[in-house]
C-alpha positions as a Markdown table, in Angstrom:
| # | Residue | x | y | z |
|---|---|---|---|---|
| 1 | Met | 0.0 | 0.0 | 0.0 |
| 2 | Leu | 1.3 | 3.4 | -0.8 |
| 3 | Asn | -0.3 | 5.9 | 1.6 |
| 4 | Gly | -3.2 | 3.4 | 2.1 |
| 5 | Arg | -3.3 | 2.2 | -1.5 |
| 6 | Ile | -2.3 | -1.1 | -2.9 |
| 7 | Leu | 0.5 | -0.9 | -5.4 |
| 8 | Pro | -0.7 | -2.4 | -8.7 |
| 9 | Trp | 1.3 | -5.0 | -10.5 |
| 10 | Val | 2.1 | -4.4 | -14.1 |
| 11 | Gln | 3.5 | -6.5 | -17.1 |
| 12 | Asp | 6.6 | -4.3 | -17.3 |
| 13 | Asp | 10.0 | -5.4 | -16.0 |
| 14 | Ser | 12.8 | -3.9 | -14.0 |
| 15 | Leu | 14.1 | -2.1 | -17.1 |
| 16 | Asp | 11.4 | 0.4 | -16.7 |
| 17 | Asn | 12.9 | 1.6 | -13.3 |
| 18 | Tyr | 9.7 | 1.7 | -11.3 |
| 19 | Pro | 10.6 | 2.4 | -7.7 |
| 20 | Val | 9.0 | -0.8 | -6.5 |
| 21 | Trp | 11.1 | -2.8 | -9.0 |
| 22 | Ser | 14.4 | -1.1 | -8.5 |
| 23 | Glu | 14.2 | -0.6 | -4.7 |
| 24 | Tyr | 12.7 | -3.8 | -3.7 |
| 25 | Gly | 13.9 | -6.2 | -6.4 |
| 26 | Ala | 10.3 | -7.2 | -7.3 |
| 27 | Asn | 9.0 | -8.9 | -10.4 |
| 28 | Gln | 5.7 | -8.7 | -12.1 |
| 29 | Arg | 4.2 | -11.4 | -9.9 |
| 30 | Asp | 4.9 | -9.7 | -6.6 |
| 31 | Val | 2.4 | -7.5 | -4.6 |
| 32 | Phe | 3.7 | -5.1 | -2.0 |
| 33 | Phe | 1.9 | -3.2 | 0.7 |
| 34 | Ile | 3.9 | -0.1 | 1.4 |
| 35 | Asn | 3.2 | 2.1 | 4.6 |
| 36 | Asn | 3.1 | 5.9 | 4.8 |
| 37 | Glu | 6.8 | 6.0 | 5.5 |
| 38 | Gly | 7.6 | 4.1 | 2.3 |
| 39 | Phe | 8.5 | 0.8 | 3.9 |
| 40 | Ile | 7.1 | -2.6 | 3.0 |
| 41 | Asp | 4.5 | -3.7 | 5.5 |
| 42 | Thr | 3.7 | -7.0 | 3.8 |
| 43 | Ser | 4.4 | -8.7 | 0.4 |
| 44 | Phe | 3.5 | -11.8 | -1.4 |
| 45 | Ser | 4.1 | -13.5 | -4.7 |
| 46 | Met | 1.2 | -14.3 | -6.9 |
| 47 | Thr | 3.0 | -17.2 | -8.8 |
| 48 | Pro | 1.4 | -19.3 | -10.1 |
| 49 | Tyr | -1.3 | -16.8 | -11.2 |
| 50 | Asn | -3.4 | -16.6 | -14.3 |
| 51 | Pro | -4.9 | -13.2 | -14.8 |
| 52 | Ala | -7.5 | -14.7 | -17.3 |
| 53 | Ser | -8.8 | -17.1 | -14.5 |
| 54 | Phe | -11.7 | -15.7 | -12.5 |
| 55 | Glu | -10.8 | -18.0 | -9.6 |
| 56 | Asp | -7.2 | -16.8 | -9.5 |
| 57 | Val | -8.3 | -13.1 | -9.7 |
| 58 | Gln | -10.9 | -13.6 | -6.9 |
| 59 | Tyr | -8.3 | -15.5 | -4.8 |
| 60 | Ile | -5.7 | -12.7 | -5.1 |
| 61 | Lys | -8.4 | -10.1 | -4.3 |
| 62 | Asn | -9.4 | -12.0 | -1.1 |
| 63 | Ile | -5.7 | -12.1 | -0.1 |
| 64 | Ile | -5.3 | -8.4 | -0.6 |
| 65 | Leu | -8.5 | -7.7 | 1.4 |
| 66 | Glu | -7.5 | -9.9 | 4.2 |
| 67 | Ile | -4.0 | -8.4 | 4.5 |
| 68 | Lys | -5.4 | -4.9 | 4.3 |
| 69 | Asn | -8.0 | -5.6 | 7.1 |
| 70 | Thr | -5.3 | -7.1 | 9.3 |
| 71 | Ser | -3.1 | -4.1 | 8.7 |
| 72 | Leu | -6.0 | -1.7 | 9.6 |
| 73 | Ser | -6.8 | -3.6 | 12.8 |
| 74 | Ile | -3.1 | -3.5 | 13.8 |
| 75 | Glu | -3.0 | 0.2 | 13.2 |
| 76 | Asn | -6.1 | 0.8 | 15.4 |
| 77 | Lys | -4.5 | -1.1 | 18.2 |
| 78 | Leu | -1.5 | 1.3 | 18.1 |
| 79 | Lys | -3.6 | 4.4 | 18.9 |
| 80 | Pro | -3.8 | 5.6 | 22.5 |
| 81 | Glu | -7.1 | 4.7 | 24.3 |
| 82 | Leu | -7.0 | 7.6 | 26.7 |
| 83 | Phe | -5.6 | 11.2 | 27.1 |
| 84 | Thr | -2.6 | 10.7 | 29.2 |
| 85 | Leu | 0.2 | 12.9 | 30.5 |
| 86 | Arg | 3.4 | 10.9 | 31.1 |
| 87 | Asn | 6.4 | 11.4 | 33.4 |
| 88 | Asn | 9.0 | 13.8 | 31.9 |
| 89 | Tyr | 12.4 | 12.4 | 31.2 |
| 90 | Pro | 15.0 | 13.0 | 32.4 |
| 91 | Asn | 13.7 | 14.0 | 35.8 |
| 92 | Pro | 15.5 | 15.8 | 37.4 |
| 93 | Phe | 16.9 | 17.5 | 34.4 |
| 94 | Asn | 19.3 | 20.3 | 33.2 |
| 95 | Pro | 18.8 | 22.0 | 30.9 |
| 96 | Thr | 16.1 | 20.2 | 28.8 |
| 97 | Thr | 13.5 | 17.6 | 29.4 |
| 98 | Asn | 11.0 | 15.6 | 27.3 |
| 99 | Ile | 7.3 | 15.7 | 28.1 |
| 100 | Ala | 5.4 | 12.8 | 26.6 |
| 101 | Tyr | 1.6 | 12.6 | 26.2 |
| 102 | Asp | -1.0 | 10.6 | 24.4 |
| 103 | Leu | -4.0 | 11.9 | 22.5 |
| 104 | Ser | -6.8 | 9.4 | 22.0 |
| 105 | Lys | -8.4 | 11.6 | 19.3 |
| 106 | Asn | -7.8 | 14.7 | 17.4 |
| 107 | Ser | -8.0 | 17.6 | 19.9 |
| 108 | Phe | -7.1 | 21.1 | 20.9 |
| 109 | Val | -4.1 | 20.7 | 23.3 |
| 110 | Asn | -2.5 | 23.1 | 25.7 |
| 111 | Ile | 0.7 | 22.2 | 27.6 |
| 112 | Ser | 1.9 | 24.8 | 30.1 |
| 113 | Ile | 4.6 | 25.1 | 32.7 |
| 114 | Phe | 4.0 | 26.6 | 36.2 |
| 115 | Asp | 6.3 | 27.4 | 39.1 |
| 116 | Ile | 5.6 | 26.0 | 42.5 |
| 117 | Asp | 3.4 | 29.0 | 43.4 |
| 118 | Gly | 1.1 | 28.3 | 40.4 |
| 119 | Asn | 2.4 | 31.2 | 38.2 |
| 120 | Lys | 2.4 | 30.3 | 34.5 |
| 121 | Ile | 6.0 | 30.7 | 33.2 |
| 122 | Arg | 5.7 | 29.0 | 29.8 |
| 123 | Thr | 3.1 | 27.9 | 27.3 |
| 124 | Leu | 4.8 | 25.0 | 25.3 |
| 125 | Leu | 1.9 | 24.1 | 23.1 |
| 126 | Asn | -1.5 | 25.7 | 22.4 |
| 127 | Arg | -3.0 | 24.3 | 19.2 |
| 128 | Phe | -5.0 | 21.5 | 17.5 |
| 129 | Gln | -3.2 | 18.2 | 17.2 |
| 130 | Ser | -3.9 | 14.8 | 15.6 |
| 131 | Glu | -4.3 | 11.7 | 17.8 |
| 132 | Gly | -1.3 | 9.6 | 18.7 |
| 133 | Tyr | 1.8 | 9.5 | 20.9 |
| 134 | Lys | 3.5 | 12.8 | 21.3 |
| 135 | Thr | 6.6 | 14.3 | 22.8 |
| 136 | Ile | 7.5 | 17.9 | 23.4 |
| 137 | Ile | 10.8 | 19.3 | 24.7 |
| 138 | Trp | 11.1 | 22.1 | 27.3 |
| 139 | Asn | 14.4 | 23.9 | 27.2 |
| 140 | Gly | 14.0 | 25.3 | 30.8 |
| 141 | Lys | 13.2 | 28.8 | 29.6 |
| 142 | Asn | 10.1 | 31.0 | 30.3 |
| 143 | Asp | 7.9 | 32.7 | 27.7 |
| 144 | Lys | 10.5 | 35.6 | 27.5 |
| 145 | Asn | 13.2 | 33.1 | 26.5 |
| 146 | Val | 15.0 | 33.5 | 29.9 |
| 147 | Arg | 16.4 | 30.4 | 31.7 |
| 148 | Val | 14.3 | 29.7 | 34.9 |
| 149 | Ala | 15.8 | 29.1 | 38.3 |
| 150 | Ala | 16.5 | 25.6 | 39.6 |
| 151 | Gly | 13.6 | 24.1 | 41.5 |
| 152 | Met | 10.4 | 22.3 | 41.2 |
| 153 | Tyr | 7.9 | 23.0 | 38.4 |
| 154 | Leu | 4.5 | 21.7 | 37.4 |
| 155 | Tyr | 3.6 | 20.8 | 33.8 |
| 156 | Thr | -0.1 | 20.6 | 32.8 |
| 157 | Leu | -1.9 | 19.0 | 29.9 |
| 158 | Tyr | -5.3 | 20.5 | 29.0 |
| 159 | Val | -7.3 | 18.4 | 26.5 |
| 160 | Glu | -11.0 | 19.0 | 26.0 |
| 161 | Asp | -12.5 | 18.8 | 29.5 |
| 162 | Met | -9.5 | 16.9 | 31.0 |
| 163 | Ile | -6.6 | 18.3 | 33.0 |
| 164 | Gln | -3.5 | 16.4 | 34.1 |
| 165 | Thr | -0.6 | 17.7 | 36.0 |
| 166 | Arg | 2.8 | 16.3 | 37.0 |
| 167 | Lys | 5.9 | 17.6 | 38.9 |
| 168 | Met | 9.4 | 18.0 | 37.6 |
| 169 | Val | 12.7 | 19.2 | 39.1 |
| 170 | Met | 15.2 | 21.4 | 37.3 |
| 171 | Leu | 18.8 | 21.2 | 38.6 |
| 172 | Lys | 21.4 | 23.9 | 38.5 |
């Protein structure tokens, strides 16, 4: 599949320099499922295969549908089930830390940093994002791009009607 599409097979050979032929060493009887990153998810050979035979054509279509459905069910399992704010790493840190979070669906996201007194010192993210596993880096600076003092800080994830907060420690 190329961006969700199945690559068609053709009667041409490697002399035509199609990427699937030259990059993967395929022949006209091979079918490849290519993911969005351009790598092979699954492949199979159709030999022996007679394109004039209704049974052979139906058999290949069923294989393609089975592989496609299996691939889609695997992709669905890789999506987060909940909105989750994860522990930052490293913690304690100096000068930067990674903040990981999971979005179970496309949402407007706000991630902010607060000092221990509850004063907002930095807005890291304030925009719409697609679902998935995400990470953002905080460089230890405030909204004025000045390095903050060593100490404990809170980071908060706001998504829809959910708020999660965690602690982190910046070292000198």
